[in-house]
Biopython code that builds the backbone (N, CA, C, O; Angstrom):
import numpy as np
from Bio.PDB.StructureBuilder import StructureBuilder

atoms = [
    (1, "MET", "N", (103.402, 98.342, 119.147)),
    (1, "MET", "CA", (102.284, 97.374, 119.353)),
    (1, "MET", "C", (102.481, 96.674, 120.651)),
    (1, "MET", "O", (103.570, 96.573, 121.215)),
    (2, "ALA", "N", (101.762, 96.372, 120.927)),
    (2, "ALA", "CA", (101.594, 95.432, 122.635)),
    (2, "ALA", "C", (102.075, 94.404, 122.288)),
    (2, "ALA", "O", (101.898, 93.871, 121.193)),
    (3, "ASN", "N", (103.012, 93.841, 123.539)),
    (3, "ASN", "CA", (103.825, 92.006, 122.899)),
    (3, "ASN", "C", (102.655, 91.542, 124.071)),
    (3, "ASN", "O", (102.180, 90.437, 123.810)),
    (4, "ILE", "N", (102.067, 92.222, 125.392)),
    (4, "ILE", "CA", (101.310, 91.092, 125.928)),
    (4, "ILE", "C", (99.823, 90.781, 125.626)),
    (4, "ILE", "O", (98.940, 91.581, 125.319)),
    (5, "LYS", "N", (99.756, 89.647, 125.758)),
    (5, "LYS", "CA", (98.241, 89.381, 125.305)),
    (5, "LYS", "C", (97.154, 90.081, 125.890)),
    (5, "LYS", "O", (96.208, 90.472, 125.206)),
    (6, "SER", "N", (97.226, 90.250, 127.022)),
    (6, "SER", "CA", (95.861, 91.611, 127.803)),
    (6, "SER", "C", (96.220, 92.230, 126.852)),
    (6, "SER", "O", (95.627, 92.069, 125.785)),
    (7, "ALA", "N", (97.221, 93.060, 126.949)),
    (7, "ALA", "CA", (97.058, 94.505, 125.957)),
    (7, "ALA", "C", (96.439, 94.586, 124.472)),
    (7, "ALA", "O", (95.652, 95.318, 123.872)),
    (8, "LYS", "N", (97.307, 93.310, 124.168)),
    (8, "LYS", "CA", (96.444, 92.937, 122.845)),
    (8, "LYS", "C", (94.685, 93.302, 122.499)),
    (8, "LYS", "O", (94.019, 93.913, 121.664)),
    (9, "LYS", "N", (94.431, 92.233, 124.123)),
    (9, "LYS", "CA", (92.658, 92.440, 123.511)),
    (9, "LYS", "C", (92.489, 93.749, 123.828)),
    (9, "LYS", "O", (91.841, 94.421, 123.025)),
    (10, "ARG", "N", (93.066, 94.459, 125.150)),
    (10, "ARG", "CA", (92.195, 95.549, 125.504)),
    (10, "ARG", "C", (92.464, 96.643, 124.032)),
    (10, "ARG", "O", (91.533, 97.308, 123.575)),
    (11, "ILE", "N", (93.741, 96.671, 123.486)),
    (11, "ILE", "CA", (94.115, 96.885, 121.965)),
    (11, "ILE", "C", (92.412, 97.043, 121.268)),
    (11, "ILE", "O", (91.652, 98.000, 121.122)),
    (12, "LEU", "N", (92.351, 95.998, 121.046)),
    (12, "LEU", "CA", (91.108, 95.530, 120.060)),
    (12, "LEU", "C", (89.410, 95.509, 121.035)),
    (12, "LEU", "O", (88.281, 95.769, 120.619)),
    (13, "THR", "N", (89.714, 95.236, 121.935)),
    (13, "THR", "CA", (88.171, 95.782, 122.783)),
    (13, "THR", "C", (87.688, 97.575, 122.610)),
    (13, "THR", "O", (86.547, 98.030, 122.538)),
    (14, "ALA", "N", (89.258, 98.455, 122.575)),
    (14, "ALA", "CA", (89.025, 99.710, 122.325)),
    (14, "ALA", "C", (88.584, 100.320, 121.037)),
    (14, "ALA", "O", (87.776, 101.211, 120.773)),
    (15, "GLU", "N", (89.381, 99.549, 120.303)),
    (15, "GLU", "CA", (88.661, 99.916, 118.699)),
    (15, "GLU", "C", (87.191, 99.531, 118.749)),
    (15, "GLU", "O", (86.299, 100.330, 118.460)),
    (16, "ARG", "N", (86.969, 98.245, 119.136)),
    (16, "ARG", "CA", (85.437, 98.178, 118.947)),
    (16, "ARG", "C", (84.490, 99.330, 119.532)),
    (16, "ARG", "O", (83.415, 99.684, 119.048)),
    (17, "ASN", "N", (85.110, 99.833, 120.659)),
    (17, "ASN", "CA", (84.027, 100.205, 121.647)),
    (17, "ASN", "C", (84.238, 101.784, 120.749)),
    (17, "ASN", "O", (83.236, 102.326, 120.284)),
    (18, "TYR", "N", (85.649, 102.433, 120.574)),
    (18, "TYR", "CA", (85.769, 103.486, 119.861)),
    (18, "TYR", "C", (84.676, 103.410, 118.413)),
    (18, "TYR", "O", (83.979, 104.414, 118.263)),
    (19, "GLN", "N", (84.520, 102.368, 117.449)),
    (19, "GLN", "CA", (83.753, 102.205, 116.293)),
    (19, "GLN", "C", (81.899, 102.265, 116.716)),
    (19, "GLN", "O", (81.134, 102.646, 115.830)),
    (20, "ARG", "N", (81.285, 101.828, 118.215)),
    (20, "ARG", "CA", (80.782, 101.770, 118.539)),
    (20, "ARG", "C", (80.142, 103.018, 118.871)),
    (20, "ARG", "O", (79.013, 103.375, 118.535)),
    (21, "ASN", "N", (80.981, 103.639, 119.562)),
    (21, "ASN", "CA", (80.346, 105.073, 120.449)),
    (21, "ASN", "C", (80.564, 105.976, 119.163)),
    (21, "ASN", "O", (79.645, 106.791, 119.070)),
    (22, "LEU", "N", (81.594, 106.095, 118.037)),
    (22, "LEU", "CA", (81.445, 107.314, 116.758)),
    (22, "LEU", "C", (79.965, 106.835, 116.287)),
    (22, "LEU", "O", (79.168, 107.763, 116.429)),
    (23, "ALA", "N", (79.428, 105.781, 115.823)),
    (23, "ALA", "CA", (78.296, 105.462, 115.314)),
    (23, "ALA", "C", (77.329, 105.899, 115.802)),
    (23, "ALA", "O", (76.460, 106.492, 115.163)),
    (24, "PHE", "N", (77.298, 105.672, 117.109)),
    (24, "PHE", "CA", (75.658, 106.696, 117.814)),
    (24, "PHE", "C", (76.160, 107.313, 117.668)),
    (24, "PHE", "O", (76.045, 107.438, 116.448)),
    (25, "LYS", "N", (77.237, 108.465, 118.177)),
    (25, "LYS", "CA", (77.223, 109.922, 118.203)),
    (25, "LYS", "C", (77.093, 110.129, 116.597)),
    (25, "LYS", "O", (76.945, 111.328, 116.364)),
    (26, "SER", "N", (77.099, 109.492, 115.643)),
    (26, "SER", "CA", (76.510, 110.280, 114.112)),
    (26, "SER", "C", (75.833, 109.957, 113.971)),
    (26, "SER", "O", (75.283, 110.490, 113.007)),
    (27, "ALA", "N", (75.160, 109.007, 114.505)),
    (27, "ALA", "CA", (72.899, 108.681, 114.536)),
    (27, "ALA", "C", (72.551, 110.389, 115.426)),
    (27, "ALA", "O", (71.758, 111.303, 115.200)),
    (28, "LEU", "N", (73.269, 110.225, 116.133)),
    (28, "LEU", "CA", (72.887, 111.534, 117.636)),
    (28, "LEU", "C", (72.972, 112.408, 116.511)),
    (28, "LEU", "O", (71.834, 112.545, 116.061)),
    (29, "LYS", "N", (73.947, 113.171, 115.743)),
    (29, "LYS", "CA", (73.821, 114.378, 114.996)),
    (29, "LYS", "C", (72.615, 114.087, 113.868)),
    (29, "LYS", "O", (71.542, 114.658, 114.065)),
    (30, "THR", "N", (72.712, 113.466, 113.027)),
    (30, "THR", "CA", (71.413, 113.014, 112.299)),
    (30, "THR", "C", (70.602, 113.320, 112.573)),
    (30, "THR", "O", (70.074, 114.261, 111.979)),
    (31, "ALA", "N", (69.900, 112.603, 113.835)),
    (31, "ALA", "CA", (68.747, 112.946, 114.522)),
    (31, "ALA", "C", (68.234, 114.491, 114.516)),
    (31, "ALA", "O", (67.227, 114.965, 113.990)),
    (32, "VAL", "N", (69.599, 115.327, 115.528)),
    (32, "VAL", "CA", (69.464, 116.845, 116.052)),
    (32, "VAL", "C", (69.307, 117.113, 114.343)),
    (32, "VAL", "O", (68.289, 117.750, 114.071)),
    (33, "LYS", "N", (69.986, 116.802, 113.397)),
    (33, "LYS", "CA", (70.005, 117.663, 111.916)),
    (33, "LYS", "C", (68.761, 117.491, 111.478)),
    (33, "LYS", "O", (68.134, 118.331, 110.833)),
    (34, "ASN", "N", (68.399, 116.506, 111.776)),
    (34, "ASN", "CA", (66.871, 116.109, 110.634)),
    (34, "ASN", "C", (65.666, 117.085, 111.828)),
    (34, "ASN", "O", (64.657, 117.607, 111.352)),
    (35, "THR", "N", (65.877, 117.155, 112.823)),
    (35, "THR", "CA", (64.707, 117.827, 113.778)),
    (35, "THR", "C", (64.870, 119.204, 113.394)),
    (35, "THR", "O", (63.912, 119.932, 113.135)),
    (36, "LEU", "N", (66.472, 119.692, 113.343)),
    (36, "LEU", "CA", (66.395, 121.488, 112.808)),
    (36, "LEU", "C", (65.966, 121.726, 111.279)),
    (36, "LEU", "O", (65.457, 122.806, 110.982)),
    (37, "VAL", "N", (66.197, 120.564, 110.133)),
    (37, "VAL", "CA", (65.909, 120.574, 108.915)),
    (37, "VAL", "C", (64.558, 120.845, 109.292)),
    (37, "VAL", "O", (64.541, 122.017, 108.915)),
    (38, "LEU", "N", (63.095, 120.597, 109.877)),
    (38, "LEU", "CA", (62.011, 120.301, 109.650)),
    (38, "LEU", "C", (61.663, 121.252, 110.206)),
    (38, "LEU", "O", (60.618, 121.765, 109.805)),
    (39, "ALA", "N", (62.646, 122.105, 111.766)),
    (39, "ALA", "CA", (61.842, 123.313, 112.128)),
    (39, "ALA", "C", (61.957, 124.084, 111.139)),
    (39, "ALA", "O", (60.894, 124.682, 110.979)),
    (40, "GLN", "N", (62.994, 124.471, 110.128)),
    (40, "GLN", "CA", (63.714, 125.487, 109.274)),
    (40, "GLN", "C", (62.596, 125.603, 108.063)),
    (40, "GLN", "O", (62.343, 126.669, 107.501)),
    (41, "ALA", "N", (61.858, 124.130, 107.696)),
    (41, "ALA", "CA", (60.711, 123.865, 106.589)),
    (41, "ALA", "C", (59.713, 125.053, 106.423)),
    (41, "ALA", "O", (59.243, 125.713, 107.351)),
    (42, "LYS", "N", (59.466, 125.220, 105.088)),
    (42, "LYS", "CA", (58.365, 126.193, 105.386)),
    (42, "LYS", "C", (57.127, 125.858, 105.785)),
    (42, "LYS", "O", (56.377, 126.542, 106.480)),
    (43, "GLU", "N", (56.869, 124.493, 105.207)),
    (43, "GLU", "CA", (55.573, 124.013, 105.667)),
    (43, "GLU", "C", (55.912, 123.465, 106.979)),
    (43, "GLU", "O", (56.693, 122.522, 106.850)),
    (44, "LYS", "N", (55.607, 123.714, 108.201)),
    (44, "LYS", "CA", (56.058, 123.278, 109.512)),
    (44, "LYS", "C", (54.827, 122.038, 110.189)),
    (44, "LYS", "O", (53.670, 122.197, 110.580)),
    (45, "ASP", "N", (55.620, 120.925, 110.106)),
    (45, "ASP", "CA", (54.220, 120.177, 110.277)),
    (45, "ASP", "C", (54.691, 119.883, 112.120)),
    (45, "ASP", "O", (55.867, 119.965, 112.474)),
    (46, "GLN", "N", (53.676, 119.585, 113.002)),
    (46, "GLN", "CA", (54.102, 120.254, 114.202)),
    (46, "GLN", "C", (54.581, 118.623, 114.875)),
    (46, "GLN", "O", (55.309, 118.412, 115.845)),
    (47, "GLU", "N", (53.934, 117.684, 114.039)),
    (47, "GLU", "CA", (53.872, 116.711, 114.185)),
    (47, "GLU", "C", (54.836, 116.111, 114.530)),
    (47, "GLU", "O", (55.118, 115.552, 115.590)),
    (48, "ALA", "N", (55.694, 116.309, 113.006)),
    (48, "ALA", "CA", (56.982, 115.950, 112.564)),
    (48, "ALA", "C", (57.974, 115.970, 113.270)),
    (48, "ALA", "O", (58.862, 115.119, 113.329)),
    (49, "ILE", "N", (57.835, 117.399, 114.115)),
    (49, "ILE", "CA", (58.610, 117.905, 114.646)),
    (49, "ILE", "C", (58.602, 117.344, 115.857)),
    (49, "ILE", "O", (59.539, 116.614, 116.178)),
    (50, "LYS", "N", (57.617, 117.574, 116.672)),
    (50, "LYS", "CA", (57.866, 117.156, 118.272)),
    (50, "LYS", "C", (58.156, 115.432, 118.040)),
    (50, "LYS", "O", (58.857, 114.773, 118.808)),
    (51, "SER", "N", (57.444, 114.858, 116.788)),
    (51, "SER", "CA", (58.466, 112.723, 117.219)),
    (51, "SER", "C", (60.007, 113.395, 116.675)),
    (51, "SER", "O", (60.886, 113.073, 117.473)),
    (52, "ALA", "N", (60.434, 114.075, 115.749)),
    (52, "ALA", "CA", (62.225, 114.558, 115.753)),
    (52, "ALA", "C", (62.290, 114.144, 116.565)),
    (52, "ALA", "O", (62.520, 112.968, 116.849)),
    (53, "LEU", "N", (61.924, 115.844, 117.759)),
    (53, "LEU", "CA", (62.358, 116.315, 119.375)),
    (53, "LEU", "C", (63.187, 114.700, 120.099)),
    (53, "LEU", "O", (64.352, 114.430, 120.392)),
    (54, "SER", "N", (61.669, 113.800, 120.174)),
    (54, "SER", "CA", (61.619, 113.100, 120.962)),
    (54, "SER", "C", (62.932, 111.679, 120.724)),
    (54, "SER", "O", (63.686, 111.027, 121.446)),
    (55, "LYS", "N", (62.540, 111.778, 119.093)),
    (55, "LYS", "CA", (64.050, 110.590, 118.939)),
    (55, "LYS", "C", (65.559, 111.108, 119.379)),
    (55, "LYS", "O", (66.546, 110.456, 119.719)),
    (56, "ALA", "N", (65.396, 112.245, 119.269)),
    (56, "ALA", "CA", (66.682, 113.143, 119.521)),
    (56, "ALA", "C", (66.586, 113.229, 121.184)),
    (56, "ALA", "O", (67.644, 112.972, 121.757)),
    (57, "TYR", "N", (65.863, 113.438, 121.718)),
    (57, "TYR", "CA", (66.129, 113.728, 122.955)),
    (57, "TYR", "C", (66.176, 111.996, 123.552)),
    (57, "TYR", "O", (67.076, 111.783, 124.364)),
    (58, "GLN", "N", (65.368, 110.924, 123.232)),
    (58, "GLN", "CA", (65.873, 109.766, 123.374)),
    (58, "GLN", "C", (67.622, 109.150, 123.166)),
    (58, "GLN", "O", (68.381, 108.624, 123.981)),
    (59, "LEU", "N", (67.769, 109.446, 121.936)),
    (59, "LEU", "CA", (68.968, 109.072, 122.054)),
    (59, "LEU", "C", (70.063, 109.977, 122.534)),
    (59, "LEU", "O", (71.153, 109.405, 122.532)),
    (60, "CYS", "N", (70.101, 111.434, 123.016)),
    (60, "CYS", "CA", (70.712, 111.836, 124.212)),
    (60, "CYS", "C", (70.763, 110.922, 125.149)),
    (60, "CYS", "O", (71.858, 110.375, 125.283)),
    (61, "ASP", "N", (69.696, 110.507, 126.011)),
    (61, "ASP", "CA", (69.695, 109.867, 127.116)),
    (61, "ASP", "C", (69.850, 108.978, 126.893)),
    (61, "ASP", "O", (70.096, 108.589, 128.034)),
    (62, "LYS", "N", (69.997, 107.654, 125.978)),
    (62, "LYS", "CA", (70.718, 106.677, 125.684)),
    (62, "LYS", "C", (71.868, 106.817, 125.423)),
    (62, "LYS", "O", (72.540, 105.786, 125.426)),
    (63, "ALA", "N", (72.375, 107.774, 125.184)),
    (63, "ALA", "CA", (73.686, 107.781, 125.151)),
    (63, "ALA", "C", (74.326, 107.774, 126.430)),
    (63, "ALA", "O", (75.309, 107.048, 126.582)),
    (64, "VAL", "N", (73.835, 108.602, 127.531)),
    (64, "VAL", "CA", (74.006, 108.666, 128.798)),
    (64, "VAL", "C", (74.373, 107.415, 129.420)),
    (64, "VAL", "O", (75.407, 106.956, 129.905)),
    (65, "SER", "N", (73.207, 107.021, 129.251)),
    (65, "SER", "CA", (73.165, 105.537, 129.679)),
    (65, "SER", "C", (74.179, 104.649, 129.526)),
    (65, "SER", "O", (74.690, 103.940, 130.392)),
    (66, "LYS", "N", (74.555, 104.767, 127.855)),
    (66, "LYS", "CA", (75.970, 103.418, 127.592)),
    (66, "LYS", "C", (76.892, 104.369, 127.853)),
    (66, "LYS", "O", (77.761, 103.563, 128.188)),
    (67, "GLY", "N", (77.558, 105.680, 128.010)),
    (67, "GLY", "CA", (78.327, 105.825, 128.601)),
    (67, "GLY", "C", (79.024, 106.486, 127.839)),
    (67, "GLY", "O", (80.205, 106.667, 128.134)),
    (68, "ILE", "N", (78.582, 106.924, 126.872)),
    (68, "ILE", "CA", (78.887, 107.158, 125.266)),
    (68, "ILE", "C", (79.395, 109.058, 125.856)),
    (68, "ILE", "O", (80.525, 109.546, 125.877)),
    (69, "LEU", "N", (78.339, 109.571, 126.172)),
    (69, "LEU", "CA", (78.213, 111.181, 126.414)),
    (69, "LEU", "C", (78.102, 111.280, 127.863)),
    (69, "LEU", "O", (77.497, 110.391, 128.463)),
    (70, "HIS", "N", (78.663, 112.348, 128.552)),
    (70, "HIS", "CA", (78.266, 112.847, 129.959)),
    (70, "HIS", "C", (77.212, 113.648, 130.226)),
    (70, "HIS", "O", (76.914, 114.638, 129.559)),
    (71, "LYS", "N", (76.543, 113.189, 131.336)),
    (71, "LYS", "CA", (74.975, 114.001, 131.333)),
    (71, "LYS", "C", (75.150, 115.157, 131.031)),
    (71, "LYS", "O", (74.824, 115.399, 129.869)),
    (72, "ASN", "N", (75.576, 116.082, 131.656)),
    (72, "ASN", "CA", (75.951, 117.241, 131.566)),
    (72, "ASN", "C", (75.758, 117.837, 129.684)),
    (72, "ASN", "O", (75.038, 118.658, 129.115)),
    (73, "THR", "N", (76.860, 116.863, 129.253)),
    (73, "THR", "CA", (76.389, 117.213, 127.861)),
    (73, "THR", "C", (75.422, 116.847, 127.186)),
    (73, "THR", "O", (75.078, 117.512, 126.209)),
    (74, "ALA", "N", (74.774, 115.725, 127.545)),
    (74, "ALA", "CA", (73.388, 115.434, 126.775)),
    (74, "ALA", "C", (72.592, 116.440, 126.856)),
    (74, "ALA", "O", (71.941, 116.947, 125.943)),
    (75, "SER", "N", (72.662, 116.895, 128.533)),
    (75, "SER", "CA", (72.000, 117.801, 129.029)),
    (75, "SER", "C", (72.016, 119.370, 128.081)),
    (75, "SER", "O", (70.946, 119.973, 128.162)),
    (76, "ARG", "N", (72.974, 119.977, 127.322)),
    (76, "ARG", "CA", (73.380, 121.032, 126.987)),
    (76, "ARG", "C", (72.682, 120.589, 125.783)),
    (76, "ARG", "O", (71.606, 121.089, 125.456)),
    (77, "LYS", "N", (73.313, 119.583, 125.050)),
    (77, "LYS", "CA", (72.346, 119.695, 123.571)),
    (77, "LYS", "C", (71.499, 119.562, 123.603)),
    (77, "LYS", "O", (71.046, 119.925, 122.518)),
    (78, "LYS", "N", (70.349, 119.028, 124.540)),
    (78, "LYS", "CA", (68.873, 118.917, 124.401)),
    (78, "LYS", "C", (68.379, 120.353, 124.258)),
    (78, "LYS", "O", (67.543, 120.800, 123.473)),
    (79, "SER", "N", (69.324, 121.175, 125.509)),
    (79, "SER", "CA", (68.617, 122.227, 125.857)),
    (79, "SER", "C", (68.682, 123.419, 124.278)),
    (79, "SER", "O", (67.789, 124.139, 123.830)),
    (80, "ARG", "N", (69.917, 123.233, 123.849)),
    (80, "ARG", "CA", (70.342, 124.359, 122.400)),
    (80, "ARG", "C", (69.754, 123.758, 121.358)),
    (80, "ARG", "O", (69.744, 124.241, 120.226)),
    (81, "LEU", "N", (68.994, 122.181, 121.823)),
    (81, "LEU", "CA", (68.003, 121.834, 120.731)),
    (81, "LEU", "C", (66.792, 122.867, 120.918)),
    (81, "LEU", "O", (66.514, 123.822, 120.194)),
    (82, "THR", "N", (66.332, 122.551, 121.746)),
    (82, "THR", "CA", (65.343, 122.935, 122.491)),
    (82, "THR", "C", (64.986, 124.371, 122.140)),
    (82, "THR", "O", (63.835, 124.780, 121.988)),
    (83, "LYS", "N", (66.084, 125.086, 122.030)),
    (83, "LYS", "CA", (65.971, 126.585, 122.134)),
    (83, "LYS", "C", (65.578, 127.279, 120.854)),
    (83, "LYS", "O", (64.721, 128.066, 120.452)),
    (84, "ALA", "N", (67.230, 126.209, 120.149)),
    (84, "ALA", "CA", (67.026, 126.650, 118.445)),
    (84, "ALA", "C", (65.433, 126.290, 117.706)),
    (84, "ALA", "O", (64.941, 126.844, 116.723)),
    (85, "ILE", "N", (64.792, 125.068, 118.631)),
    (85, "ILE", "CA", (63.382, 124.970, 117.874)),
    (85, "ILE", "C", (62.536, 125.965, 118.294)),
    (85, "ILE", "O", (61.848, 126.426, 117.383)),
    (86, "ASN", "N", (62.370, 126.428, 119.343)),
    (86, "ASN", "CA", (61.458, 126.999, 119.998)),
    (86, "ASN", "C", (61.892, 128.664, 119.036)),
    (86, "ASN", "O", (60.920, 129.382, 118.800)),
    (87, "LYS", "N", (63.015, 129.067, 118.646)),
    (87, "LYS", "CA", (63.335, 130.309, 117.861)),
    (87, "LYS", "C", (63.042, 130.347, 116.768)),
    (87, "LYS", "O", (62.785, 131.416, 116.216)),
    (88, "LEU", "N", (62.994, 129.010, 116.059)),
    (88, "LEU", "CA", (62.491, 129.048, 114.115)),
    (88, "LEU", "C", (60.952, 128.801, 114.652)),
    (88, "LEU", "O", (60.148, 129.539, 114.082)),
    (89, "MET", "N", (60.336, 127.852, 115.699)),
    (89, "MET", "CA", (58.754, 128.278, 115.683)),
    (89, "MET", "C", (58.127, 129.125, 115.881)),
    (89, "MET", "O", (56.903, 129.099, 116.015)),
    (90, "ALA", "N", (59.235, 130.587, 115.976)),
    (90, "ALA", "CA", (58.344, 131.760, 116.736)),
    (90, "ALA", "C", (58.622, 133.044, 115.833)),
    (90, "ALA", "O", (58.102, 134.123, 116.117)),
]
sb = StructureBuilder()
sb.init_structure("model")
sb.init_model(0)
sb.init_chain("A")
sb.init_seg("    ")
for serial, (resi, resn, name, xyz) in enumerate(atoms, 1):
    if name == "N":
        sb.init_residue(resn, " ", resi, " ")
    sb.init_atom(name, np.array(xyz, "f"), 0.0, 1.0, " ", f" {name:<3s}", serial, name[0])
structure = sb.get_structure()
């Protein structure tokens, strides 16, 4: 355990940021999963799929702006999601 006051503060700050980032990443994974589930359904609702895909894109971009994900990571996630959706829709 740290003895210096500033080091103790950094530990608390790092933990708080870790929890926030973890929650955001979890929300992003859930959005991606929901999009794939909608695309795999027998009754494909195009509007719902587009809406879910848009939400997933939005969360990816927000994660980049907040520094949670690297821009290339977000780009790769969006690309793979789009590729999977297109494959399921074909």
